[in-house]
C-alpha positions as a printed Julia matrix, in Angstrom:
426×3 Matrix{Float64}:
  82.58  101.67  31.84
  82.95   98.34  30.01
  85.45   97.26  32.65
  83.03   98.3   35.38
  80.09   96.45  33.81
  82.13   93.31  33.2
  83.16   93.43  36.86
  79.5    93.42  37.9
  78.74   90.57  35.49
  81.51   88.51  37.08
  80.03   88.72  40.58
  78.29   85.61  41.87
  74.49   85.51  42.13
  74.39   86.19  45.86
  76.34   89.44  45.42
  73.96   90.53  42.67
  70.93   89.73  44.82
  72.48   91.72  47.68
  72.98   94.72  45.39
  69.34   94.51  44.22
  68.25   94.31  47.86
  70.24   97.48  48.59
  68.68   99.25  45.64
  65.12   98.49  46.78
  65.33   98.67  50.57
  66.81  102.14  50.69
  63.94  103.7   48.74
  61.83  103.61  51.89
  64.67  105.1   53.92
  65.13  107.84  51.3
  61.46  108.81  51.46
  61.57  108.88  55.26
  64.77  110.92  55.41
  63.28  113.56  53.14
  59.67  113.67  54.27
  59.06  112.41  57.79
  60.27  115.59  59.51
  58.06  117.65  57.18
  55.2   115.27  57.99
  55.78  115.95  61.69
  55.72  119.68  60.96
  52.32  119.24  59.29
  51.19  117.59  62.53
  52.23  120.88  64.24
  55.4   119.55  65.87
  58.49  121.77  65.96
  62.26  121.15  65.88
  62.41  120.35  69.59
  59.96  117.43  69.14
  61.7   116.41  65.89
  65.0   116.32  67.76
  63.41  114.26  70.54
  61.89  111.85  68.01
  65.29  111.45  66.32
  66.96  110.93  69.69
  64.6   108.14  70.7
  64.92  106.46  67.33
  68.68  106.59  67.33
  68.94  105.46  70.96
  66.98  102.37  69.95
  69.28  101.94  66.96
  72.26  102.21  69.31
  70.91   99.57  71.67
  70.25   97.12  68.84
  73.53   97.95  67.13
  75.57   97.1   70.21
  74.17   93.57  70.16
  74.39   93.14  66.39
  77.92   91.76  66.33
  76.95   88.97  68.72
  73.79   88.3   66.72
  75.6    88.16  63.37
  78.25   85.81  64.75
  75.51   83.64  66.25
  72.79   83.36  63.57
  74.52   84.8   60.49
  74.21   88.07  58.63
  71.41   86.96  56.25
  68.94   86.16  59.03
  69.82   89.4   60.82
  69.09   91.42  57.68
  65.93   89.54  56.71
  64.17   89.77  60.07
  65.35   93.36  60.47
  63.81   94.31  57.12
  60.46   92.86  58.2
  60.62   94.81  61.48
  61.5    98.04  59.65
  58.62   97.69  57.18
  56.01   96.92  59.85
  57.02   99.69  62.26
  57.42  102.3   59.52
  53.88  101.71  58.25
  52.49  102.07  61.76
  54.53  105.25  62.4
  52.79  106.83  59.38
  49.33  106.15  60.81
  49.91  107.52  64.32
  49.51  111.14  65.42
  49.54  110.89  69.23
  52.89  112.23  70.52
  53.35  109.55  73.18
  52.64  106.66  70.79
  54.83  108.33  68.14
  57.71  108.24  70.6
  57.14  104.53  71.17
  57.21  103.78  67.46
  60.27  105.97  67.05
  62.04  103.35  69.16
  60.67  100.41  67.14
  61.5   102.1   63.85
  65.02  102.83  65.04
  65.52   99.19  66.0
  64.4    98.06  62.54
  66.65  100.57  60.8
  69.66   99.27  62.73
  69.12   95.85  61.16
  69.33   97.45  57.7
  72.44   99.58  58.2
  74.73   97.73  60.61
  75.08   94.41  58.73
  75.87   96.05  55.36
  79.65   95.82  55.57
  79.7    92.43  57.37
  77.43   91.15  54.57
  79.82   92.5   51.91
  82.82   90.93  53.65
  80.96   87.64  53.93
  79.96   87.67  50.25
  83.22   88.71  48.61
  86.77   87.66  47.99
  89.41   90.01  49.28
  90.43   91.36  45.87
  86.85   92.32  44.91
  85.73   93.6   48.32
  86.47   97.28  47.82
  84.74   97.37  44.45
  81.61   95.68  45.8
  81.57   98.0   48.83
  81.83  101.09  46.62
  79.08   99.81  44.33
  76.81   98.87  47.24
  77.05  102.3   48.84
  76.58  104.01  45.49
  73.44  101.96  44.93
  72.24  103.01  48.36
  72.64  106.64  47.31
  70.87  105.97  44.03
  68.05  104.25  45.9
  67.74  107.15  48.32
  67.68  109.47  45.31
  64.63  107.62  44.03
  63.16  107.93  47.52
  63.85  111.66  47.53
  62.12  112.05  44.15
  59.1   110.13  45.43
  59.07  112.16  48.62
  59.49  115.47  46.85
  56.98  115.16  44.01
  54.43  112.55  44.95
  52.65  114.78  47.54
  51.75  117.2   44.73
  50.44  114.36  42.58
  48.37  113.02  45.47
  47.05  116.51  46.13
  45.93  116.83  42.5
  44.38  113.37  42.2
  42.61  113.3   45.57
  41.94  117.05  45.77
  43.68  117.56  49.1
  45.97  120.39  50.15
  49.68  120.2   49.39
  51.49  120.14  51.72
  49.18  118.27  54.07
  49.21  115.35  56.48
  47.29  113.15  54.03
  49.56  113.87  51.06
  52.71  113.22  53.09
  51.29  110.09  54.75
  50.38  108.37  51.47
  53.78  109.29  50.03
  55.56  107.71  52.99
  53.48  104.54  52.6
  54.3   104.41  48.87
  58.02  104.54  49.67
  57.69  101.73  52.2
  55.83   99.65  49.64
  58.76   99.89  47.22
  61.16   98.95  50.03
  59.04   95.86  50.75
  60.09   94.43  47.36
  63.6    93.97  48.84
  62.32   90.81  50.54
  62.43   88.93  47.21
  66.16   89.23  46.38
  66.99   88.2   49.95
  64.83   85.09  49.61
  66.5    84.33  46.25
  69.96   83.92  47.79
  71.46   80.44  48.02
  70.79   78.22  51.01
  74.5    78.31  51.87
  74.45   82.1   52.09
  71.29   82.17  54.16
  72.8    79.86  56.79
  76.41   81.13  56.76
  78.09   82.74  59.79
  81.12   85.08  59.49
  84.56   83.51  58.94
  87.86   84.56  57.44
  88.24   83.9   53.73
  91.18   81.86  52.43
  92.76   84.96  50.93
  92.97   86.79  54.24
  93.1    83.92  56.73
  96.85   84.21  57.42
  96.61   87.96  58.1
  93.59   87.45  60.35
  95.23   84.64  62.31
  98.39   86.71  62.76
  96.57   89.73  64.16
  94.26   87.5   66.23
  97.34   86.45  68.21
  97.75   90.1   69.25
  94.52   90.85  71.17
  95.84   94.13  72.59
  96.31   95.53  69.07
  92.87   94.26  68.02
  91.24   95.98  71.0
  93.14   99.19  70.33
  92.11   99.32  66.68
  88.5    98.58  67.56
  88.46  101.3   70.21
  89.87  103.95  67.88
  87.55  103.03  65.02
  84.53  103.15  67.34
  85.65  106.42  68.97
  86.06  108.1   65.57
  82.53  107.04  64.59
  81.11  108.33  67.87
  82.79  111.72  67.51
  81.65  112.1   63.89
  78.1   111.29  64.93
  78.01  114.28  67.28
  78.52  116.51  64.25
  76.28  114.58  61.87
  73.44  114.43  64.4
  73.58  118.2   64.75
  72.96  118.76  61.03
  71.34  115.95  59.13
  68.05  115.42  61.08
  67.13  119.08  60.57
  68.53  119.86  57.14
  65.29  119.47  55.21
  63.6   121.78  57.71
  66.53  124.22  57.33
  66.05  124.26  53.57
  62.34  124.87  54.11
  63.29  127.88  56.28
  65.21  129.22  53.25
  61.92  129.08  51.28
  62.59  125.79  49.47
  59.39  123.87  48.63
  59.01  120.13  49.26
  59.58  119.51  45.55
  62.73  121.61  45.52
  64.02  119.86  48.64
  63.37  116.58  46.89
  65.43  117.76  43.92
  68.28  118.84  46.19
  68.31  115.46  47.95
  68.03  113.66  44.6
  70.9   115.61  43.06
  72.99  114.91  46.15
  72.17  111.21  45.88
  73.12  111.08  42.19
  76.36  112.92  42.82
  77.2   110.61  45.71
  76.31  107.5   43.69
  78.5   108.54  40.77
  81.53  109.81  42.66
  81.27  106.99  45.21
  82.4   104.59  42.49
  85.71  106.46  42.41
  86.57  105.51  45.99
  88.84  102.57  44.98
  90.78  104.97  42.74
  91.08  107.52  45.58
  92.32  104.81  47.94
  94.96  103.67  45.45
  96.22  107.18  44.69
  96.15  108.67  48.2
  96.25  105.64  50.47
  93.22  104.57  52.51
  93.82  106.72  55.59
  94.69  109.94  53.78
  91.79  109.49  51.36
  89.28  109.08  54.2
  90.52  112.19  56.02
  90.5   114.47  52.97
  87.12  113.26  51.72
  85.38  113.58  55.07
  86.72  117.1   55.66
  85.68  118.37  52.21
  82.2   119.69  53.28
  83.49  121.59  56.35
  84.4   124.89  54.56
  80.85  125.13  53.18
  79.35  124.9   56.66
  81.63  127.74  57.74
  80.29  129.72  54.77
  76.69  128.96  55.78
  77.38  130.32  59.26
  78.41  133.62  57.68
  75.91  133.62  54.78
  72.7   131.54  54.89
  72.51  131.43  51.1
  70.51  128.76  49.23
  73.17  127.63  46.69
  75.77  127.27  49.46
  73.3   125.19  51.48
  72.71  122.96  48.44
  76.43  122.49  47.79
  77.13  121.71  51.46
  74.49  118.97  51.42
  75.74  117.51  48.15
  79.34  117.42  49.33
  78.39  115.88  52.65
  76.44  113.08  50.93
  79.28  112.46  48.52
  81.89  112.41  51.27
  79.93  109.7   53.09
  79.6   107.59  49.97
  83.26  107.87  49.04
  84.8   107.57  52.51
  82.72  104.78  54.04
  83.74  101.99  51.59
  87.42  102.94  51.94
  87.18  103.23  55.7
  85.23  100.0   56.17
  87.31   97.93  53.77
  90.5    99.12  55.44
  89.3    98.19  58.9
  87.83   94.86  57.76
  91.28   93.89  56.46
  93.21   94.73  59.63
  90.87   92.77  61.93
  89.91   89.06  62.18
  86.38   87.89  61.31
  84.78   87.97  64.78
  86.28   91.36  65.53
  85.0    92.68  62.19
  81.4    91.85  63.05
  81.83   93.4   66.47
  83.58   96.58  65.35
  80.81   97.53  62.92
  78.28   96.73  65.63
  80.05   98.84  68.27
  80.7   101.67  65.85
  77.06  101.81  64.84
  76.08  101.78  68.51
  78.47  104.65  69.25
  77.26  106.48  66.14
  73.62  106.24  67.16
  74.28  107.18  70.78
  76.17  110.27  69.62
  73.51  111.06  67.02
  70.72  110.73  69.62
  72.46  113.0   72.11
  73.41  115.54  69.47
  70.02  115.68  67.72
  68.16  116.06  71.01
  70.4   118.88  72.3
  70.73  120.6   68.92
  66.95  120.56  68.38
  66.54  122.57  71.57
  69.36  124.96  70.65
  68.1   125.58  67.1
  64.74  126.76  68.44
  66.55  129.26  70.68
  69.64  130.31  68.75
  69.22  129.28  65.11
  71.07  126.92  62.79
  74.6   128.29  63.21
  74.9   126.12  66.33
  74.26  123.1   64.14
  76.89  123.99  61.53
  79.53  124.87  64.12
  79.02  121.51  65.86
  79.39  119.58  62.6
  82.63  121.35  61.69
  84.22  121.0   65.12
  83.47  117.32  65.64
  84.42  116.28  62.1
  87.81  117.98  62.42
  88.34  116.34  65.82
  87.36  112.88  64.55
  89.6   113.05  61.49
  92.54  114.25  63.57
  92.24  111.17  65.79
  91.78  108.87  62.8
  94.85  110.18  60.98
  97.15  110.3   64.01
  96.34  106.72  64.97
  95.96  104.83  61.7
  98.67  106.71  59.79
 101.27  106.41  62.55
 100.61  104.6   65.84
  98.3   101.74  64.86
  98.99  101.28  61.16
  97.63   97.98  59.84
  99.76   95.99  57.4
  97.04   94.24  55.3
  95.66   97.57  54.05
  97.7    97.73  50.82
  95.4    95.04  49.4
  93.03   97.93  48.64
  95.61   99.3   46.29
  96.13   95.96  44.62
  92.44   95.3   44.01
  91.59   94.62  40.41
  89.99   97.63  38.68
  87.27   95.51  37.08
  85.09   95.76  40.14
  84.42   99.47  40.39
  86.83  101.69  38.5
């Protein structure tokens, strides 16, 4: 722990401000992830509308994500994040005040566009802020802080409606209690503006470029455009396939828990516990990468939740549902820093910005398609369709990832993950 804390203390001020930004901004996202679907249910919308709302939102995210690489390379990652945060805050507030289904669909698109500006630039920002030897530690810490932030959001979303109901003497659950809780979460997220504004002028105006430590590797691979394109295509394809499974489960999971007789407060506790577990174990991702190798670690970690979804298909039992959610959250938090750091080190700077942009676009397109179709199927056939889709597409995605990156398209700079100093996040 002392090594870990000293590693944080050694980071420059811009990295620390970025970590504080992550901690604050994701509170609003955590509240929305937990509560907005339940809010829609209180407005008498069912899973088919929820799936449609998610599809529109993620289609908008996909459209914005596909242009994000160009935007980051043109104006810099700081400006992309700052203006995206403002868009997210404004559209999220308005989405909480609207009940008309047509206008809700419109603001689903705006909200999705704003969310893309928060998620897509995260890894490009980390790459831009860090030296090569500290990159994996900062990535692991950033994603763990995101989980911790979403945990706070889940606690707010789970327990604040009851407090509002008591203070203002309104029913719980109710539209009013959920609406004020959502607005409270957005208000906390709005504080993330201040650490962004506190960054140095150099950081606010910087555009992506290769660092001195990795410039020779980047220049070498840049002279092989066919390999760059191949690696980008595989990385993007893996993200798109995974999204088909994730989009079948995650948009509906709070509603699924409600169908198992979980209350909003209990769902909040489940999401909070999952966030804490993900935040804690996510810090072990550099260790997992060193012991197993980046590719093998990603595959094993991402496949860990699959057996629990098979169990849920056979037995819709509350504790199994809780464990499946906790493992899925943890697998994301552990695998994404390893995955992203690995790819960022086998691609040159401009390709890095583009690959995260394209992957997010593919992810959101797959998520939109999957959530829209699965929402219709759940109403007709139940949640086993959702769990089967997640398991199938995750296995397919990890098979492609392992076959390519472990054999055909192995990147040589990746061992730098193993040589990273432990002070950052171990």
